[in-house]
C-alpha positions in Angstrom: 197.6 54.6 134.2 201.4 54.8 134.4 202.7 56.9 137.4 206.4 58.3 136.3 207.3 57.6 140.2 207.1 54.1 140.2 209.4 51.5 138.1 207.5 49.5 135.3 208.2 45.9 135.3 208.0 42.9 132.7 209.3 39.6 133.2 211.2 40.6 136.3 212.8 43.3 134.8 212.3 47.1 135.7 211.9 49.8 133.4 212.6 53.3 135.6 210.6 56.5 134.2 212.6 58.1 131.1 214.1 55.0 130.4 214.0 52.7 127.1 214.8 49.0 127.6 214.9 46.0 125.2 213.7 42.9 127.0 213.3 39.1 125.7 210.2 37.9 126.9 210.2 34.0 127.3 207.0 32.5 126.1 207.6 28.5 125.0 210.5 26.3 123.9 211.5 25.1 120.6 212.0 21.6 119.1 215.5 21.9 120.2 214.7 22.7 124.0 215.9 26.1 123.9 213.9 29.2 124.9 211.4 31.0 122.4 211.9 34.7 123.1 209.5 37.4 122.2 211.6 41.2 122.0 209.6 43.6 123.5 210.8 47.4 123.5 209.4 49.3 126.5 209.4 53.0 126.4 208.8 55.0 129.5 208.1 58.8 129.6 209.2 60.9 132.5 205.6 62.2 132.2 202.7 60.1 133.8 200.1 59.0 131.1 198.7 55.7 129.9 200.2 52.6 129.3 199.8 51.1 125.7 200.8 48.1 123.6 201.3 48.0 120.1 201.7 44.2 118.6 202.7 42.6 115.2 203.0 39.4 113.5 200.8 37.6 115.6 200.4 35.7 112.3 204.0 35.1 111.6 203.9 35.7 107.8 202.1 39.1 108.0 205.5 41.3 108.2 204.4 44.6 107.3 203.2 45.4 110.8 206.9 44.8 111.8 208.3 47.2 109.9 205.3 49.8 111.5 206.6 48.8 115.0 210.2 49.3 114.0 209.4 53.0 112.5 207.3 53.3 115.7 210.1 52.9 117.9 212.8 54.8 116.2 210.6 57.8 114.9 208.7 58.3 118.4 210.7 60.9 120.3 211.1 59.1 123.7 211.7 62.2 125.9 208.4 63.6 124.8 206.7 60.6 125.6 204.0 60.6 128.6 203.2 57.4 129.9 204.7 53.9 129.0 204.8 52.2 125.6 205.5 48.5 124.7 206.0 47.8 121.0 206.3 44.0 120.1 207.3 43.9 116.4 207.1 40.4 116.5 204.9 37.9 118.6 204.7 34.9 116.7 208.5 34.0 116.6 208.1 30.4 115.0 205.7 31.5 112.5 207.9 34.5 111.5 211.0 32.3 111.4 209.3 29.8 109.0 207.0 32.6 107.3 204.1 30.7 108.1 200.8 32.3 109.5 200.6 29.6 112.3 202.6 28.3 115.4 203.6 24.3 115.1 200.7 21.8 114.5 199.0 24.7 112.6 197.7 26.4 115.5 196.4 30.1 114.8 198.1 31.9 117.8 195.1 34.8 117.4 192.4 32.2 118.3 193.7 31.0 121.8 193.7 34.5 124.0 193.7 35.1 126.8 195.5 31.4 127.0 196.4 29.4 129.8 199.3 28.8 131.9 199.9 24.9 131.5 197.7 24.4 128.2 198.8 23.7 124.7 201.7 25.7 123.1 199.3 28.2 121.6 197.4 29.1 124.8 201.0 28.9 126.7 202.2 31.8 124.5 198.9 33.8 124.9 198.7 33.3 128.3 202.2 34.7 129.0 201.6 37.6 126.7 198.5 38.7 128.2 199.6 38.5 131.7 202.9 40.1 131.0 201.7 42.8 128.7 198.2 43.4 128.0 196.9 43.1 131.7 199.2 46.2 132.3 198.1 48.1 129.8 195.0 50.9 129.3 194.3 50.1 125.6 196.2 48.3 122.6 196.7 48.4 118.9 197.1 45.0 117.1 198.8 45.2 113.2 197.6 42.4 110.7 197.6 42.2 107.0 195.5 40.4 104.8 195.6 36.4 105.0 197.7 34.7 102.4 196.8 35.1 98.7 194.7 38.2 99.6 195.3 42.1 99.5 193.5 44.5 102.0 192.5 48.1 101.8 194.2 49.9 104.8 191.3 49.8 107.5 190.6 49.7 111.0 188.2 47.0 112.9 186.8 47.4 116.2 184.0 46.8 118.5 182.3 50.1 117.9 179.8 49.5 121.1 182.3 49.9 123.1 183.1 53.4 123.8 186.7 53.2 124.3 187.1 51.1 121.3 185.2 53.6 119.0 187.5 56.4 120.3 190.6 54.7 119.8 189.3 53.6 115.8 187.9 57.2 115.2 191.3 58.8 116.3 193.4 56.4 114.0 192.0 58.1 111.1 191.6 55.6 108.5 188.7 55.9 105.9 187.1 52.4 106.7 186.2 51.0 109.9 184.5 47.7 110.1 182.3 47.4 113.1 183.3 43.8 114.6 184.1 42.5 118.0 186.6 39.9 116.6 186.6 35.9 116.7 186.4 34.5 120.0 190.3 33.9 121.3 191.2 36.9 119.4 193.7 39.5 121.1 191.5 42.4 120.4 188.4 40.4 121.6 189.4 39.0 124.7 191.9 42.0 125.7 188.6 44.4 125.3 186.4 42.0 127.1 189.1 41.9 130.2 189.1 46.2 130.3 191.7 46.8 128.0 190.3 48.4 124.8 192.0 47.2 121.4 191.7 47.7 117.9 192.9 46.2 114.8 194.9 47.7 111.8 194.5 45.4 108.7 196.2 46.4 105.4 198.5 44.9 102.7 199.3 41.6 101.9 201.6 38.7 103.6 205.5 38.4 103.3 205.9 41.9 102.0 206.7 45.1 103.2 204.6 48.4 101.5 206.3 51.6 102.3 202.7 53.2 101.7 201.0 50.6 104.3 203.9 51.4 106.9 203.5 55.0 106.6 199.8 55.1 107.1 199.9 52.6 109.8 202.8 54.7 111.6 200.6 57.8 111.5 197.6 55.9 112.6 199.3 54.8 115.7 201.0 58.1 116.5 197.5 60.2 116.0 196.1 57.3 118.6 199.0 58.1 121.0 198.3 61.9 120.7 194.7 61.8 121.3 195.3 59.6 124.6 197.7 62.4 125.7 200.8 60.3 125.0 202.3 62.3 122.5 202.2 65.7 120.5 202.7 65.8 116.9 205.1 68.7 115.5 202.3 68.9 112.7 198.8 68.0 113.1 197.7 65.0 111.0 195.3 65.3 107.9 192.0 63.9 108.5 190.6 61.3 106.1 188.6 62.6 103.3 185.8 60.5 104.5 185.3 57.9 107.6 182.5 55.2 107.4 181.6 52.5 109.7 180.7 49.9 108.4 178.5 46.9 110.0 178.1 44.5 107.1 180.2 43.3 104.4 179.9 40.7 101.6 182.3 38.3 99.9 181.9 37.8 95.9 182.9 34.3 95.6 183.5 32.0 92.7 180.3 30.1 91.7 182.2 28.3 88.9 186.1 27.0 88.6 188.3 29.0 86.2 191.2 31.6 85.7 190.2 34.9 87.1 190.1 38.1 85.4 189.6 40.7 88.0 188.7 44.1 87.3 188.6 46.1 90.7 191.2 47.0 93.4 190.9 47.8 97.0 189.7 51.3 97.6 187.5 51.4 94.5 183.5 52.0 95.1 181.4 49.2 93.5 177.7 49.3 92.5 175.1 46.6 92.8 175.0 44.6 89.6 178.5 46.1 88.4 181.1 43.7 86.7 183.8 43.3 89.1 185.9 40.2 86.8 185.2 37.5 85.0 186.2 33.6 85.5 188.0 32.3 81.9 188.6 28.7 80.9 192.3 27.8 79.7 191.5 28.5 76.1 190.5 32.2 77.3 186.8 31.8 76.7 184.5 33.2 79.0 183.1 30.5 81.7 180.9 33.2 83.9 180.8 37.2 84.5 181.2 38.2 88.2 178.8 40.9 89.4 178.4 42.8 92.7 175.4 42.0 94.7 176.1 44.8 96.8 176.9 48.5 97.0 180.0 49.4 98.7 183.8 50.0 98.8 186.2 47.1 98.1 188.3 46.6 101.2 190.0 43.1 100.0 190.5 41.2 97.0 192.3 37.8 96.3 195.8 37.7 94.9 195.5 34.4 93.3 194.5 34.0 89.7 193.0 30.6 89.8 189.7 29.8 91.5 187.4 26.9 92.4 183.7 27.1 93.4 183.3 28.9 96.6 186.9 30.9 96.4 186.5 34.4 98.1 187.4 36.9 95.1 186.5 40.2 96.3 185.4 41.6 99.7 183.0 44.5 99.6 181.8 46.4 102.6 178.4 47.9 102.2 177.6 51.4 102.1 173.9 53.1 102.8 173.8 56.2 104.7 177.4 57.1 103.9 177.4 56.4 100.2 177.0 59.8 99.2 180.5 60.9 100.9 182.4 58.1 99.6 181.0 59.1 96.0 182.0 63.0 96.3 185.5 61.7 97.4 185.7 59.1 94.8 184.8 61.8 92.1 187.1 64.0 93.0 190.0 61.6 93.1 189.0 60.5 89.6 189.1 64.3 88.9 192.7 65.1 90.3 193.9 62.0 88.3 192.6 63.2 85.5 194.3 66.7 85.6 197.6 65.2 86.5 197.5 63.1 83.3 196.7 65.8 80.9 198.8 68.5 82.7 195.6 70.9 83.7 195.7 72.9 86.6 192.5 72.7 89.1 190.3 76.0 88.4 
């Protein structure tokens, strides 16, 4: 818990209550022997409250989170903030500059937390961030997009067995919450295990800004801050039409090679046996039809039209008990679109 009477400190730089500071945190060195510096904005409220971190671009090509953090820094009323917010728009600087997911030597930074002080490059970057930022916080939000060649429905991932993560995930306001601890070495898993509950927001695709994703991500972060007593919104955020917690998901994969003709998008509901697409040969003839083996909501799709056997094509979050709620919202959405097309007003 942050106290407004004491100065907050990162990398030896003190930030007083009511102050906002832009700090460059040294995490490593480049091939040119110069310092690699992570930009960190520390916003301290006058009133005491929790300390939270928001990170983006741990994978350097996942840049939509950068836009969310930028909007957060400039849209948030700093004078009305309680506690301390640590906003980091770009964690993986080398990957961001080269528009690569990875650090040099093809290392995935999000598999090396909490890191070690004298380990390899990824371990050192992870250790520095963990020691200087994460360990000083009460909770965190990590922003991601789908991996290269995929597109994701905006959703939250969290360890729902942890009561603190569960509260953060529910308050974010996404329609879909995937209940996962996260891979070993990932920031959210290691931070939560270290006593700093952390959730992940996943949305959109690599190397692109999406205004709708940015606004949804910003709203989610702000509603979490409000739920934690750090900020008061002028308007109450709208609750999602439904919120489902998914424990199991399934990837529909190519059984043969071919050119993909995909017929579903993220957010659509599919039933077991539904055709989600087909694979064609270069002459345009059908190679095979693709059908969903499960009932659920599409949370991710490939954006690449060429497939070889085993390629992940459609990611479906399985629905059982919550299926009827999702069906009701989907029917209402289809009806609204139909009225807009025909120009009819709702009865």
